[in-house]
C-alpha positions as CSV (number, residue, x, y, z in Angstrom):
1,M,128.3,95.9,98.2
2,I,127.3,96.9,94.7
3,A,125.9,100.4,94.2
4,P,123.3,100.5,91.4
5,P,123.8,103.2,88.7
6,Y,122.7,106.6,90.1
7,L,119.8,108.3,88.5
8,K,119.9,111.1,85.9
9,K,117.2,113.3,84.5
10,G,114.9,111.4,82.1
11,D,115.2,108.1,83.9
12,K,112.2,106.0,84.6
13,I,111.3,104.9,88.1
14,A,108.4,102.8,89.3
15,I,106.1,103.0,92.3
16,T,104.6,99.8,93.7
17,C,102.9,98.6,96.9
18,P,104.4,95.3,98.1
19,A,102.5,95.5,101.4
20,K,99.5,97.5,102.7
21,S,97.1,99.3,100.4
22,L,97.2,103.1,100.1
23,P,94.6,105.1,102.0
24,S,94.9,108.1,99.7
25,D,96.3,109.1,96.4
26,I,100.0,109.9,95.9
27,T,99.7,112.8,93.5
28,T,102.0,115.0,95.5
29,A,104.8,112.4,95.5
30,I,104.4,111.8,91.7
31,Q,104.7,115.5,91.1
32,L,107.8,115.8,93.3
33,L,109.5,113.0,91.5
34,G,108.6,114.5,88.2
35,S,110.1,117.8,89.3
36,W,113.4,116.0,89.8
37,G,113.2,115.2,86.0
38,L,112.1,111.6,86.5
39,E,109.5,109.7,84.5
40,V,107.2,107.9,87.0
41,V,105.6,104.5,86.1
42,I,102.7,103.5,88.4
43,G,102.2,99.8,89.3
44,E,98.8,98.1,89.4
45,T,99.1,97.7,93.2
46,V,99.0,101.5,93.8
47,T,95.2,101.5,93.3
48,A,94.5,97.8,94.2
49,T,93.0,96.5,97.5
50,Y,92.5,93.1,98.9
51,H,91.5,93.2,102.6
52,Q,94.2,95.3,104.1
53,F,96.7,94.6,101.3
54,A,97.5,96.4,98.1
55,G,96.0,93.5,96.1
56,T,96.4,89.7,96.5
57,D,99.8,88.2,97.2
58,D,100.0,87.1,93.6
59,L,99.3,90.6,92.3
60,R,101.8,92.3,94.6
61,T,104.4,89.7,93.6
62,Q,103.7,90.2,89.9
63,D,103.8,94.0,90.2
64,L,107.2,94.1,91.9
65,Q,108.6,91.3,89.7
66,R,107.6,93.3,86.6
67,F,109.7,96.2,87.8
68,L,112.6,94.0,89.0
69,D,112.9,92.6,85.5
70,D,112.3,95.7,83.5
71,D,115.8,97.1,82.6
72,S,114.3,100.5,81.6
73,I,113.2,101.1,85.3
74,K,116.2,102.5,87.2
75,A,114.7,102.6,90.7
76,I,111.7,101.0,92.5
77,V,110.0,103.1,95.2
78,A,107.6,101.4,97.6
79,A,104.6,103.6,98.0
80,R,104.2,102.7,101.7
81,G,104.9,100.0,104.3
82,G,102.4,98.5,106.7
83,Y,102.5,94.7,106.6
84,G,102.7,92.2,103.8
85,T,106.1,92.1,102.1
86,I,107.2,89.0,104.0
87,R,104.3,87.1,102.4
88,I,105.7,87.6,98.9
89,I,109.5,87.7,99.4
90,D,110.0,84.0,98.6
91,Q,108.0,84.2,95.4
92,L,110.2,86.9,93.9
93,D,113.0,86.1,91.4
94,F,116.0,88.4,91.8
95,S,118.2,86.8,89.1
96,R,117.7,89.6,86.6
97,F,118.0,92.2,89.3
98,R,121.4,90.8,90.3
99,R,122.6,91.2,86.7
100,N,121.1,94.7,86.3
101,P,120.7,96.2,89.8
102,K,118.6,99.3,90.5
103,W,117.8,101.3,93.6
104,L,115.1,100.1,95.9
105,V,113.6,102.8,98.2
106,G,111.4,102.5,101.3
107,F,111.4,101.9,105.1
108,S,109.3,100.2,107.8
109,D,107.9,96.9,106.3
110,I,110.3,97.5,103.3
111,T,113.1,96.4,105.6
112,V,112.2,92.9,104.4
113,L,113.3,93.9,100.9
114,H,116.4,95.7,102.2
115,S,117.5,92.7,104.2
116,H,116.8,90.2,101.5
117,I,118.5,92.1,98.8
118,H,121.6,92.7,101.0
119,A,121.7,89.0,102.0
120,T,121.1,87.4,98.6
121,C,122.2,90.0,96.0
122,G,124.9,92.2,97.7
123,V,123.3,95.4,96.4
124,Q,122.9,98.7,98.1
125,T,119.4,100.1,98.8
126,I,117.9,103.3,100.2
127,H,116.1,103.6,103.5
128,G,114.1,106.8,103.0
129,Q,110.8,108.6,102.5
130,M,107.9,106.9,100.6
131,P,105.2,108.5,98.5
132,L,102.5,108.1,101.2
133,N,104.7,110.2,103.6
134,V,105.6,112.9,101.1
135,P,102.8,115.4,102.0
136,D,104.0,115.5,105.7
137,A,107.7,115.0,105.0
138,T,110.2,117.8,105.7
139,K,111.9,119.4,102.7
140,P,115.4,118.5,104.0
141,S,114.4,114.8,104.3
142,L,113.0,114.8,100.7
143,E,116.1,116.5,99.5
144,S,118.3,113.9,101.1
145,L,116.3,111.2,99.1
146,R,117.0,113.1,95.9
147,K,120.7,113.3,96.8
148,A,120.8,109.6,97.5
149,L,119.2,108.7,94.2
150,F,121.3,111.0,92.1
151,G,124.6,110.1,93.8
152,E,125.3,113.3,95.7
153,P,127.2,113.1,99.1
154,L,125.2,112.4,102.2
155,H,126.6,114.2,105.3
156,Y,124.6,114.5,108.5
157,E,125.5,116.5,111.6
158,Y,123.1,116.8,114.5
159,E,123.0,117.1,118.3
160,S,121.5,114.6,120.7
161,Q,121.0,115.3,124.4
162,T,120.4,111.5,124.9
163,P,123.6,110.0,126.3
164,G,125.1,107.3,124.2
165,R,128.8,106.3,123.8
166,D,131.4,108.5,122.3
167,G,133.7,107.1,119.6
168,E,134.5,106.9,115.9
169,A,133.8,104.0,113.5
170,E,133.8,103.2,109.8
171,G,131.9,100.3,108.3
172,I,129.1,99.2,106.0
173,L,125.7,100.5,107.1
174,I,122.9,97.9,107.6
175,G,119.5,97.9,109.4
176,G,116.0,99.3,109.3
177,N,113.0,98.5,111.3
178,L,113.9,96.5,114.4
179,T,110.8,94.3,114.3
180,L,111.4,93.3,110.7
181,L,115.1,92.7,111.3
182,V,114.3,90.3,114.1
183,M,111.7,88.6,111.8
184,M,114.4,87.9,109.3
185,A,116.5,86.0,111.8
186,G,117.3,82.5,110.7
187,S,115.9,83.0,107.2
188,A,117.6,83.4,103.8
189,S,116.9,87.1,104.1
190,E,119.0,87.7,107.2
191,M,121.6,90.4,107.0
192,D,125.2,89.7,108.1
193,F,125.8,91.9,111.2
194,T,129.6,91.2,111.5
195,G,131.7,94.3,111.4
196,K,128.8,96.5,110.4
197,I,127.3,99.7,111.6
198,L,123.7,99.0,112.6
199,F,120.8,101.4,112.3
200,I,117.5,100.6,114.0
201,E,114.1,102.3,114.3
202,D,110.5,101.3,115.2
203,V,107.0,102.5,115.8
204,G,104.1,101.6,118.1
205,E,106.0,98.9,120.1
206,Y,105.7,98.3,123.8
207,L,108.9,98.9,125.8
208,Y,109.1,95.3,126.9
209,S,108.9,94.3,123.2
210,V,111.8,96.5,122.3
211,D,113.7,95.0,125.2
212,R,112.8,91.5,124.1
213,M,113.8,92.0,120.4
214,L,117.2,93.5,121.4
215,W,117.8,90.6,123.8
216,Q,117.1,88.3,120.8
217,L,119.8,90.1,118.7
218,K,122.2,90.0,121.6
219,R,121.7,86.3,122.4
220,A,122.2,85.6,118.7
221,G,125.6,87.3,118.9
222,K,124.5,90.2,116.6
223,L,125.2,93.1,118.9
224,A,128.7,91.9,119.9
225,K,130.0,91.9,116.3
226,L,129.0,95.5,115.4
227,K,131.4,98.5,114.7
228,G,128.7,101.0,115.7
229,L,125.1,101.5,116.5
230,I,122.8,104.3,115.3
231,V,119.4,104.5,116.9
232,G,116.7,106.5,115.0
233,G,113.2,107.3,115.8
234,F,111.3,105.0,118.3
235,T,107.9,106.7,118.0
236,D,104.6,106.1,119.7
237,V,106.3,103.7,122.1
238,K,103.8,102.2,124.6
239,D,104.1,101.0,128.2
240,N,102.0,98.6,130.3
241,A,99.9,99.5,133.3
242,I,102.8,98.4,135.5
243,P,105.6,100.4,134.0
244,F,108.5,98.6,132.3
245,G,111.0,100.9,134.1
246,Q,113.4,101.8,131.3
247,T,113.3,104.1,128.4
248,V,114.4,103.0,124.9
249,P,117.9,104.5,125.3
250,E,118.2,102.9,128.7
251,I,117.2,99.5,127.3
252,V,119.8,99.9,124.5
253,M,122.6,101.0,126.7
254,N,121.9,98.2,129.2
255,L,122.3,95.6,126.4
256,V,125.5,97.1,124.8
257,E,127.3,98.3,127.9
258,E,130.0,95.6,127.6
259,Y,131.0,96.6,124.1
260,D,133.1,99.6,123.1
261,Y,131.7,100.8,119.9
262,P,130.0,104.2,119.5
263,V,126.3,104.4,120.1
264,C,124.3,107.3,118.7
265,F,120.7,108.2,119.6
266,A,118.0,110.4,118.0
267,F,119.3,110.1,114.5
268,P,116.6,111.7,112.2
269,A,115.3,108.6,110.4
270,G,112.4,106.3,110.9
271,H,108.6,106.9,111.3
272,I,109.1,110.6,111.6
273,D,108.4,113.6,109.2
274,N,112.2,114.4,109.2
275,N,113.1,110.9,107.9
276,Y,116.5,111.4,106.3
277,A,117.7,109.0,103.6
278,L,120.3,106.3,104.5
279,K,122.1,104.3,101.9
280,L,122.1,100.8,103.3
281,G,125.1,98.7,102.2
282,S,127.3,101.7,101.7
283,M,130.5,102.5,103.7
284,V,129.8,105.2,106.3
285,T,131.8,106.9,109.1
286,I,130.3,108.0,112.4
287,L,131.8,110.3,114.9
288,K,130.3,111.0,118.3
289,R,131.7,113.5,120.8
290,Y,129.4,114.4,123.7
291,T,126.2,115.7,122.1
292,K,127.5,116.2,118.6
293,I,127.2,113.4,116.1
294,K,128.3,113.2,112.5
295,V,127.2,110.5,110.0
296,E,128.8,110.6,106.6
297,Q,128.7,108.3,103.5
298,V,132.2,107.4,102.3
299,F,132.8,107.6,98.6
300,R,135.6,105.4,97.4
301,A,136.8,104.6,93.8
């Protein structure tokens, strides 16, 4: 996977809204990016609205296309997720982006772009905090985004009391929002899961829905081919009046019990304030021993 050029002070980056409209201004985020020495260019969609979207499909396509094609823009940051990126993905032309790749940053609905870029361009992207989330984001998570953009090592150590499966693995990191990963199945935007370390997160889903989506991945042969599994935040998970009977970790372990790769829970990424940056498409190592877990990006010449 190709790593776009890392940022340096004075570089231009763009903020655009490929999905839902912003409910508030993003001044705090613009100021933060400026404090990193970056020049921020604001897309038309940042202030646009069309029903629940940040402008019409055409406007959102044109806004993102402008930044994909502009070689002076060194990174594109999605202002927020929501819903809507899938409506424009097939209208975007990535031919110039392939010749001059740049960093794409975001999470949640932006998984559509992560997946499509990995599948069709072979370019690394960053799963991390977005401008809408900056006011509530933890300082360490924002610092991890800065490190990812400027090419500094990403090394995470944390403890999880949620049982998983011990082990060690190295592989290319893929993933994002579980719902969106399942939505990409069978399309030109579907990631290759073979030999990869998969990261998943989600928000607001019913337990039965999480179970159903993971069964879909299993039946499609995706879970059997992994080298490792990292489970991030599954926040605001709901249950029915008649309880489903399993927690998210229990659902996951039930579906991967026949495999032997490491499984890590409670990684600090997803729809949480402490949403650490992950460089999707990069080589990473994971080491799980009991409650202690290490996830580290591997730099190779």
